[in-house]
KOLMI-814898 format. One line per field, with one value per residue (C-alpha): residue in three letters; chain; x, y, z. Coordinates in Angstrom, 1 decimal, always signed. Layout:
resn = c(ALA_...)
chain = c(A_...)
u = c(X_...)
v = c(Y_...)
w = c(Z_...)
This chain:
resn = c(UNK_UNK_UNK_UNK_UNK_UNK_UNK_UNK_UNK_UNK_UNK_UNK_UNK_UNK_UNK_UNK_UNK_UNK_UNK_UNK_UNK_UNK_UNK_UNK_UNK_UNK_UNK_UNK_UNK_UNK_UNK_UNK_UNK_UNK_UNK_UNK_UNK_UNK_UNK_UNK_UNK_UNK_UNK_UNK_UNK_UNK_UNK_UNK_UNK_UNK_UNK_UNK_UNK_UNK_UNK_UNK_UNK_UNK_UNK_UNK_UNK_UNK_UNK_UNK_UNK_UNK_UNK_UNK_UNK_UNK_UNK_UNK_UNK_UNK_UNK_UNK_UNK_UNK_UNK_UNK_UNK_UNK_UNK_UNK_UNK_UNK_UNK_UNK_UNK_UNK_UNK_UNK_UNK_UNK_UNK_UNK_UNK_UNK_UNK_UNK_UNK_UNK_UNK_UNK_UNK_UNK_UNK_UNK_UNK_UNK_UNK_UNK_UNK_UNK_UNK_UNK_UNK_UNK_UNK_UNK_UNK_UNK_UNK_UNK_UNK_UNK_UNK_UNK_UNK_UNK_UNK_UNK_UNK_UNK_UNK_UNK_UNK_UNK_UNK_UNK_UNK_UNK_UNK_UNK_UNK_UNK_UNK_UNK_UNK_UNK_UNK_UNK_UNK_UNK_UNK)
chain = c(A_A_A_A_A_A_A_A_A_A_A_A_A_A_A_A_A_A_A_A_A_A_A_A_A_A_A_A_A_A_A_A_A_A_A_A_A_A_A_A_A_A_A_A_A_A_A_A_A_A_A_A_A_A_A_A_A_A_A_A_A_A_A_A_A_A_A_A_A_A_A_A_A_A_A_A_A_A_A_A_A_A_A_A_A_A_A_A_A_A_A_A_A_A_A_A_A_A_A_A_A_A_A_A_A_A_A_A_A_A_A_A_A_A_A_A_A_A_A_A_A_A_A_A_A_A_A_A_A_A_A_A_A_A_A_A_A_A_A_A_A_A_A_A_A_A_A_A_A_A_A_A_A_A_A)
u = c(+34.4_+33.9_+36.3_+39.0_+38.8_+42.5_+45.0_+48.2_+48.3_+50.8_+52.8_+52.4_+50.0_+47.7_+43.2_+40.5_+38.3_+34.3_+32.2_+29.5_+26.8_+28.7_+29.6_+25.5_+23.9_+27.0_+25.8_+22.2_+22.0_+24.3_+22.2_+19.4_+20.4_+21.9_+18.5_+17.1_+19.5_+18.0_+14.8_+15.3_+18.0_+15.4_+12.8_+15.2_+16.3_+12.6_+12.2_+15.3_+14.4_+10.8_+11.3_+14.0_+11.2_+12.7_+9.9_+9.0_+10.4_+13.7_+13.9_+13.1_+16.0_+18.2_+17.2_+16.0_+19.8_+21.8_+20.2_+20.7_+24.6_+25.1_+23.9_+25.8_+29.5_+28.5_+27.7_+30.8_+33.3_+31.6_+32.1_+35.3_+36.5_+35.2_+33.5_+30.0_+27.1_+26.6_+29.9_+29.9_+26.8_+28.5_+31.7_+34.0_+36.7_+37.5_+41.2_+44.1_+45.5_+49.5_+49.4_+45.9_+45.3_+41.7_+40.1_+40.2_+37.1_+37.5_+38.2_+35.7_+33.1_+34.0_+33.6_+29.9_+29.0_+29.5_+27.6_+24.9_+25.0_+25.3_+23.7_+20.6_+23.5_+25.4_+22.5_+21.3_+24.9_+24.5_+21.8_+22.1_+24.9_+23.8_+21.1_+23.4_+25.8_+28.7_+31.7_+31.9_+34.0_+36.6_+37.3_+40.2_+42.2_+42.3_+45.5_+44.2_+42.7_+43.4_+40.8_+39.7_+36.3_+38.0_+36.2_+37.7_+35.3_+37.8_+40.9)
v = c(+183.8_+186.6_+189.6_+189.3_+190.9_+191.5_+193.4_+195.8_+199.9_+201.7_+201.5_+197.1_+197.6_+194.8_+195.7_+193.5_+195.0_+196.1_+193.9_+195.2_+194.6_+196.3_+199.5_+199.4_+199.4_+202.4_+204.6_+203.9_+204.9_+207.8_+208.9_+208.6_+211.1_+213.4_+213.8_+214.3_+217.2_+218.5_+219.0_+220.5_+222.7_+223.8_+224.5_+226.8_+228.6_+229.1_+231.0_+232.7_+233.6_+234.2_+236.5_+239.1_+239.5_+237.3_+236.1_+232.6_+231.7_+233.4_+231.8_+227.8_+228.6_+229.4_+227.3_+224.0_+223.6_+225.4_+223.2_+220.1_+221.4_+222.6_+219.7_+217.0_+219.1_+220.2_+216.2_+215.2_+217.6_+217.1_+213.0_+213.9_+213.8_+210.4_+208.4_+208.8_+207.5_+204.6_+203.1_+203.4_+201.0_+198.7_+198.4_+200.3_+203.2_+205.4_+204.9_+206.4_+204.0_+205.6_+205.6_+204.0_+207.0_+208.2_+211.2_+214.6_+216.8_+218.7_+215.5_+213.8_+217.0_+216.3_+213.2_+213.1_+216.1_+213.6_+211.0_+213.5_+214.4_+210.9_+208.3_+207.6_+206.1_+204.4_+202.4_+201.5_+200.1_+198.0_+196.6_+195.5_+194.4_+192.4_+190.5_+190.3_+187.0_+188.7_+187.6_+191.4_+194.4_+195.0_+198.2_+198.7_+197.0_+199.8_+201.8_+204.9_+204.5_+206.6_+205.5_+202.4_+201.1_+198.7_+196.4_+197.6_+194.7_+192.2_+193.1)
w = c(+261.8_+264.9_+264.5_+266.6_+270.0_+271.5_+269.8_+271.1_+271.4_+269.5_+272.3_+272.9_+275.7_+275.1_+275.2_+274.7_+271.1_+272.5_+270.8_+268.4_+270.9_+273.8_+270.9_+270.1_+273.9_+274.4_+271.3_+272.2_+275.6_+274.7_+271.8_+274.2_+276.5_+274.3_+273.3_+276.6_+276.5_+273.9_+274.7_+278.3_+276.7_+273.4_+275.4_+278.0_+274.7_+273.6_+276.3_+276.7_+273.4_+273.4_+276.4_+274.5_+272.3_+269.1_+267.0_+266.8_+263.3_+263.4_+267.1_+265.7_+263.7_+265.9_+268.6_+267.3_+265.2_+268.2_+271.2_+269.5_+268.7_+272.2_+274.1_+271.9_+272.3_+276.2_+276.8_+275.4_+276.6_+280.7_+279.9_+278.5_+282.1_+282.6_+280.2_+279.1_+280.9_+277.6_+278.1_+281.4_+281.3_+278.0_+280.2_+277.5_+277.0_+274.2_+274.3_+272.2_+269.6_+270.7_+274.3_+275.9_+277.6_+277.8_+275.6_+276.8_+277.0_+273.4_+271.5_+273.5_+273.1_+268.9_+269.1_+270.6_+268.1_+265.1_+266.8_+267.1_+263.8_+261.8_+264.8_+262.5_+259.9_+262.6_+263.7_+260.1_+259.5_+262.7_+262.3_+259.0_+259.8_+262.8_+260.1_+257.2_+257.9_+257.6_+259.8_+261.4_+260.7_+263.0_+263.3_+264.9_+262.5_+260.6_+259.7_+260.3_+263.6_+266.8_+269.6_+270.0_+271.9_+275.2_+276.6_+280.7_+281.7_+280.4_+281.4)
């Protein structure tokens, strides 16, 4: 039995829930973009710290986590004004459950940072659910939701 696709926001506006494939595609493309930004930012920061005379050991300790966090936060902040590349490609949008408005730049930045930190776990769970034979998980049915991933192509 497939997961429920239709739903209503708290204000009564109907929406169509994104499929698992749309979510997986969205997250996969976003992770690729974050990793590409990380590589570029890593080299820029490493060259800047090397020019400033910081030792390579302490520079690596600063640059690795710093570049990763900055790439995720920056990508999330910039895409908070529209949608991420993954969301555009998958035809989905993150909407607030209360009123159906899209996320702002600050909410998007923190959500993207969490995606960047937990993407391996997300990937394992999503791939495992494809092969488990279970009826699926409808995350938008949860009572603790604040955002829903809506399929904007089906509107």
